[in-house]
Structures are given as structure tokens and as C-alpha cells.
TORKOL-4160 file (C-alpha; in steps of 0.2 Angstrom, whole numbers, padded with zeros to 4 digits, m for minus):
216
<pt num="1" X="0655" Y="0121" Z="1035"/>
<pt num="2" X="0640" Y="0129" Z="1027"/>
<pt num="3" X="0636" Y="0130" Z="1008"/>
<pt num="4" X="0646" Y="0141" Z="0998"/>
<pt num="5" X="0638" Y="0157" Z="0992"/>
<pt num="6" X="0637" Y="0160" Z="0973"/>
<pt num="7" X="0646" Y="0175" Z="0967"/>
<pt num="8" X="0635" Y="0188" Z="0958"/>
<pt num="9" X="0640" Y="0195" Z="0942"/>
<pt num="10" X="0642" Y="0214" Z="0943"/>
<pt num="11" X="0640" Y="0224" Z="0927"/>
<pt num="12" X="0655" Y="0235" Z="0923"/>
<pt num="13" X="0650" Y="0253" Z="0924"/>
<pt num="14" X="0654" Y="0262" Z="0908"/>
<pt num="15" X="0666" Y="0276" Z="0908"/>
<pt num="16" X="0658" Y="0293" Z="0907"/>
<pt num="17" X="0668" Y="0306" Z="0897"/>
<pt num="18" X="0663" Y="0324" Z="0898"/>
<pt num="19" X="0665" Y="0333" Z="0881"/>
<pt num="20" X="0666" Y="0351" Z="0882"/>
<pt num="21" X="0663" Y="0354" Z="0863"/>
<pt num="22" X="0646" Y="0344" Z="0864"/>
<pt num="23" X="0641" Y="0354" Z="0879"/>
<pt num="24" X="0645" Y="0370" Z="0870"/>
<pt num="25" X="0636" Y="0365" Z="0854"/>
<pt num="26" X="0620" Y="0359" Z="0864"/>
<pt num="27" X="0620" Y="0375" Z="0874"/>
<pt num="28" X="0622" Y="0387" Z="0859"/>
<pt num="29" X="0611" Y="0377" Z="0846"/>
<pt num="30" X="0594" Y="0381" Z="0853"/>
<pt num="31" X="0591" Y="0395" Z="0840"/>
<pt num="32" X="0598" Y="0384" Z="0826"/>
<pt num="33" X="0587" Y="0369" Z="0830"/>
<pt num="34" X="0572" Y="0381" Z="0831"/>
<pt num="35" X="0575" Y="0388" Z="0814"/>
<pt num="36" X="0577" Y="0371" Z="0807"/>
<pt num="37" X="0560" Y="0366" Z="0815"/>
<pt num="38" X="0552" Y="0382" Z="0807"/>
<pt num="39" X="0560" Y="0378" Z="0790"/>
<pt num="40" X="0554" Y="0360" Z="0790"/>
<pt num="41" X="0536" Y="0366" Z="0795"/>
<pt num="42" X="0536" Y="0378" Z="0781"/>
<pt num="43" X="0541" Y="0365" Z="0769"/>
<pt num="44" X="0527" Y="0354" Z="0774"/>
<pt num="45" X="0515" Y="0368" Z="0773"/>
<pt num="46" X="0520" Y="0372" Z="0756"/>
<pt num="47" X="0519" Y="0354" Z="0750"/>
<pt num="48" X="0501" Y="0353" Z="0757"/>
<pt num="49" X="0497" Y="0370" Z="0749"/>
<pt num="50" X="0503" Y="0363" Z="0732"/>
<pt num="51" X="0493" Y="0347" Z="0734"/>
<pt num="52" X="0478" Y="0357" Z="0738"/>
<pt num="53" X="0480" Y="0368" Z="0723"/>
<pt num="54" X="0483" Y="0353" Z="0712"/>
<pt num="55" X="0467" Y="0345" Z="0718"/>
<pt num="56" X="0457" Y="0362" Z="0716"/>
<pt num="57" X="0463" Y="0363" Z="0698"/>
<pt num="58" X="0458" Y="0345" Z="0695"/>
<pt num="59" X="0441" Y="0348" Z="0702"/>
<pt num="60" X="0438" Y="0364" Z="0691"/>
<pt num="61" X="0444" Y="0355" Z="0676"/>
<pt num="62" X="0432" Y="0341" Z="0679"/>
<pt num="63" X="0418" Y="0353" Z="0682"/>
<pt num="64" X="0422" Y="0362" Z="0666"/>
<pt num="65" X="0422" Y="0346" Z="0656"/>
<pt num="66" X="0406" Y="0341" Z="0663"/>
<pt num="67" X="0398" Y="0358" Z="0659"/>
<pt num="68" X="0405" Y="0357" Z="0641"/>
<pt num="69" X="0398" Y="0339" Z="0639"/>
<pt num="70" X="0380" Y="0345" Z="0645"/>
<pt num="71" X="0381" Y="0360" Z="0633"/>
<pt num="72" X="0386" Y="0349" Z="0619"/>
<pt num="73" X="0372" Y="0337" Z="0622"/>
<pt num="74" X="0359" Y="0351" Z="0623"/>
<pt num="75" X="0366" Y="0359" Z="0607"/>
<pt num="76" X="0364" Y="0342" Z="0598"/>
<pt num="77" X="0346" Y="0340" Z="0605"/>
<pt num="78" X="0342" Y="0357" Z="0598"/>
<pt num="79" X="0350" Y="0354" Z="0581"/>
<pt num="80" X="0340" Y="0338" Z="0579"/>
<pt num="81" X="0324" Y="0347" Z="0584"/>
<pt num="82" X="0327" Y="0361" Z="0571"/>
<pt num="83" X="0332" Y="0348" Z="0558"/>
<pt num="84" X="0315" Y="0339" Z="0561"/>
<pt num="85" X="0306" Y="0355" Z="0560"/>
<pt num="86" X="0315" Y="0360" Z="0543"/>
<pt num="87" X="0311" Y="0343" Z="0536"/>
<pt num="88" X="0293" Y="0344" Z="0540"/>
<pt num="89" X="0292" Y="0362" Z="0533"/>
<pt num="90" X="0301" Y="0357" Z="0517"/>
<pt num="91" X="0289" Y="0342" Z="0515"/>
<pt num="92" X="0274" Y="0353" Z="0517"/>
<pt num="93" X="0281" Y="0366" Z="0505"/>
<pt num="94" X="0285" Y="0353" Z="0492"/>
<pt num="95" X="0267" Y="0346" Z="0494"/>
<pt num="96" X="0260" Y="0363" Z="0492"/>
<pt num="97" X="0270" Y="0367" Z="0477"/>
<pt num="98" X="0266" Y="0350" Z="0469"/>
<pt num="99" X="0247" Y="0354" Z="0471"/>
<pt num="100" X="0249" Y="0371" Z="0464"/>
<pt num="101" X="0259" Y="0365" Z="0450"/>
<pt num="102" X="0247" Y="0352" Z="0445"/>
<pt num="103" X="0233" Y="0365" Z="0443"/>
<pt num="104" X="0243" Y="0379" Z="0434"/>
<pt num="105" X="0257" Y="0378" Z="0421"/>
<pt num="106" X="0272" Y="0390" Z="0421"/>
<pt num="107" X="0271" Y="0402" Z="0406"/>
<pt num="108" X="0288" Y="0410" Z="0408"/>
<pt num="109" X="0294" Y="0427" Z="0414"/>
<pt num="110" X="0282" Y="0441" Z="0410"/>
<pt num="111" X="0290" Y="0456" Z="0400"/>
<pt num="112" X="0289" Y="0473" Z="0407"/>
<pt num="113" X="0280" Y="0487" Z="0398"/>
<pt num="114" X="0289" Y="0495" Z="0384"/>
<pt num="115" X="0297" Y="0512" Z="0388"/>
<pt num="116" X="0292" Y="0525" Z="0374"/>
<pt num="117" X="0288" Y="0543" Z="0377"/>
<pt num="118" X="0294" Y="0560" Z="0372"/>
<pt num="119" X="0299" Y="0576" Z="0382"/>
<pt num="120" X="0301" Y="0593" Z="0375"/>
<pt num="121" X="0313" Y="0606" Z="0383"/>
<pt num="122" X="0312" Y="0624" Z="0378"/>
<pt num="123" X="0327" Y="0636" Z="0381"/>
<pt num="124" X="0329" Y="0654" Z="0377"/>
<pt num="125" X="0339" Y="0650" Z="0361"/>
<pt num="126" X="0335" Y="0632" Z="0358"/>
<pt num="127" X="0321" Y="0620" Z="0356"/>
<pt num="128" X="0325" Y="0602" Z="0360"/>
<pt num="129" X="0314" Y="0586" Z="0359"/>
<pt num="130" X="0320" Y="0571" Z="0369"/>
<pt num="131" X="0313" Y="0554" Z="0364"/>
<pt num="132" X="0315" Y="0539" Z="0375"/>
<pt num="133" X="0312" Y="0522" Z="0367"/>
<pt num="134" X="0315" Y="0504" Z="0373"/>
<pt num="135" X="0332" Y="0497" Z="0368"/>
<pt num="136" X="0334" Y="0482" Z="0358"/>
<pt num="137" X="0348" Y="0472" Z="0364"/>
<pt num="138" X="0351" Y="0463" Z="0347"/>
<pt num="139" X="0365" Y="0469" Z="0336"/>
<pt num="140" X="0353" Y="0476" Z="0323"/>
<pt num="141" X="0345" Y="0486" Z="0337"/>
<pt num="142" X="0361" Y="0494" Z="0343"/>
<pt num="143" X="0366" Y="0498" Z="0325"/>
<pt num="144" X="0349" Y="0507" Z="0322"/>
<pt num="145" X="0351" Y="0516" Z="0339"/>
<pt num="146" X="0368" Y="0523" Z="0333"/>
<pt num="147" X="0361" Y="0528" Z="0316"/>
<pt num="148" X="0347" Y="0537" Z="0324"/>
<pt num="149" X="0359" Y="0546" Z="0336"/>
<pt num="150" X="0370" Y="0552" Z="0322"/>
<pt num="151" X="0355" Y="0558" Z="0312"/>
<pt num="152" X="0348" Y="0568" Z="0328"/>
<pt num="153" X="0366" Y="0576" Z="0330"/>
<pt num="154" X="0366" Y="0581" Z="0312"/>
<pt num="155" X="0349" Y="0589" Z="0313"/>
<pt num="156" X="0353" Y="0598" Z="0329"/>
<pt num="157" X="0369" Y="0605" Z="0321"/>
<pt num="158" X="0359" Y="0611" Z="0306"/>
<pt num="159" X="0346" Y="0619" Z="0317"/>
<pt num="160" X="0359" Y="0628" Z="0328"/>
<pt num="161" X="0359" Y="0647" Z="0329"/>
<pt num="162" X="0370" Y="0656" Z="0315"/>
<pt num="163" X="0376" Y="0669" Z="0328"/>
<pt num="164" X="0382" Y="0655" Z="0339"/>
<pt num="165" X="0391" Y="0647" Z="0325"/>
<pt num="166" X="0400" Y="0664" Z="0320"/>
<pt num="167" X="0405" Y="0666" Z="0338"/>
<pt num="168" X="0412" Y="0649" Z="0339"/>
<pt num="169" X="0422" Y="0651" Z="0323"/>
<pt num="170" X="0429" Y="0668" Z="0329"/>
<pt num="171" X="0434" Y="0660" Z="0345"/>
<pt num="172" X="0443" Y="0645" Z="0337"/>
<pt num="173" X="0452" Y="0657" Z="0325"/>
<pt num="174" X="0458" Y="0668" Z="0339"/>
<pt num="175" X="0465" Y="0653" Z="0349"/>
<pt num="176" X="0474" Y="0647" Z="0333"/>
<pt num="177" X="0482" Y="0665" Z="0331"/>
<pt num="178" X="0487" Y="0666" Z="0349"/>
<pt num="179" X="0496" Y="0649" Z="0349"/>
<pt num="180" X="0515" Y="0652" Z="0346"/>
<pt num="181" X="0521" Y="0645" Z="0329"/>
<pt num="182" X="0534" Y="0631" Z="0331"/>
<pt num="183" X="0550" Y="0634" Z="0321"/>
<pt num="184" X="0554" Y="0620" Z="0309"/>
<pt num="185" X="0570" Y="0610" Z="0313"/>
<pt num="186" X="0583" Y="0610" Z="0300"/>
<pt num="187" X="0587" Y="0593" Z="0294"/>
<pt num="188" X="0606" Y="0589" Z="0294"/>
<pt num="189" X="0615" Y="0573" Z="0290"/>
<pt num="190" X="0627" Y="0567" Z="0303"/>
<pt num="191" X="0645" Y="0562" Z="0299"/>
<pt num="192" X="0653" Y="0546" Z="0303"/>
<pt num="193" X="0662" Y="0552" Z="0319"/>
<pt num="194" X="0645" Y="0560" Z="0326"/>
<pt num="195" X="0636" Y="0543" Z="0323"/>
<pt num="196" X="0650" Y="0533" Z="0331"/>
<pt num="197" X="0649" Y="0545" Z="0346"/>
<pt num="198" X="0630" Y="0544" Z="0347"/>
<pt num="199" X="0631" Y="0525" Z="0347"/>
<pt num="200" X="0644" Y="0525" Z="0361"/>
<pt num="201" X="0633" Y="0536" Z="0372"/>
<pt num="202" X="0618" Y="0524" Z="0369"/>
<pt num="203" X="0628" Y="0509" Z="0374"/>
<pt num="204" X="0635" Y="0517" Z="0389"/>
<pt num="205" X="0617" Y="0523" Z="0394"/>
<pt num="206" X="0610" Y="0505" Z="0392"/>
<pt num="207" X="0624" Y="0498" Z="0402"/>
<pt num="208" X="0621" Y="0509" Z="0416"/>
<pt num="209" X="0602" Y="0506" Z="0416"/>
<pt num="210" X="0605" Y="0487" Z="0416"/>
<pt num="211" X="0617" Y="0488" Z="0430"/>
<pt num="212" X="0605" Y="0498" Z="0440"/>
<pt num="213" X="0591" Y="0485" Z="0437"/>
<pt num="214" X="0603" Y="0471" Z="0443"/>
<pt num="215" X="0608" Y="0481" Z="0459"/>
<pt num="216" X="0589" Y="0482" Z="0463"/>
């Protein structure tokens, strides 16, 4: 007898089940899967766009910071240069002032020239002389100026035209006559009841005023 042949192991074939629901979903899901792919691509594009905008804003912010730092450094340099120039000019001015002060002494403020003149004004009926003098700010000077002014007013009144005085007197008299004369009020004593009623009215009026102020 010949040698026995070895038996080969034969793999068992899995059972294939045909599902009609899966087949229907696969055949009718092309549009749905396509819309899902489009939506996923849009989300990825939006994410990339947001990242790009974020990077752009960051770059602009860094550029602005750098420009601000450069402008600040330039401003500091100019400020230091101006301070140095001012210190040099102040030093030269102080030296010049010290040199000039050593040669001359300060004698105080110079007084302005005194104002003293007269002017004459001639009118048809009057002759006036105006005298302008320098004013003394002291108390005695002010008192003297008031006395001089009162004397000049008295002289002007004494030299006025008699016709003018007569016309002024007639005008005043006419105004006094035209004014209506006020009748004198007769004084009368109030009795007890009238005084009591008057005090009650005053208290009521004061109470109303106080209430109005509180309501404000």
C-alpha cells in the first residue's frame, strides 16, 4: 500500500447575505455623501481662512509695534538734541548777562513823563477849559483831586447862562405841577377781630409758602 495522503484543510466559505436596505441606501446616498464632502471641504477652507487672518493681524500688530518703537526712539533723540541746544543757549545767555551785569548796575524802572496839559473848548453858549494832570495814587492825591473837581463844578455852575437856569427852573416846575398828587391815606385803628383775622391770613399764607418750598 502506498503512503496515505494528507488531508488539506479547506476554509469554510462565509455566508453572504444580500441586504436590500443597504443596497437601497448605497444607491440613493450619492447626493447625500457628495453634500457631506462639500460641507467638510468648506469647513476646512474656513478654518484655513481664519488661521490666515489671524496670522495677518499678528503680522500687522508686530509691524505697528516696531514702527511705534522706531518713532519713539527718534522722538527721544530729537528731545535730547533740543535739550542740549537749550542748555548751551542758556549757558551763553547767562554768561552774557553776567558780563553785562558786571559792567552796569541796575538803577530801577524809569518813570514815564508826567502828563500835564490844558485844552480849551469853545461852544456857542459856553467856554470850557479842560486841564489834564498826572494822578497821584496816594490817598492825599485822590482827596485833592476830588476837591479840585468839586471846585470846578461849582465854578461851572456859577458861570452858567442865566437864561438856561430860568428855563431849567420852569421845566422842573412844570413837571412838578403835571404830576398827580397822591391822596393821603387816613389812619384808622384796627379792632381786635380785624387783627385776629389778619394774623390768621398771614399764618395761612406762610404755611402755603412753606409747603410749596417743601414740594419743590
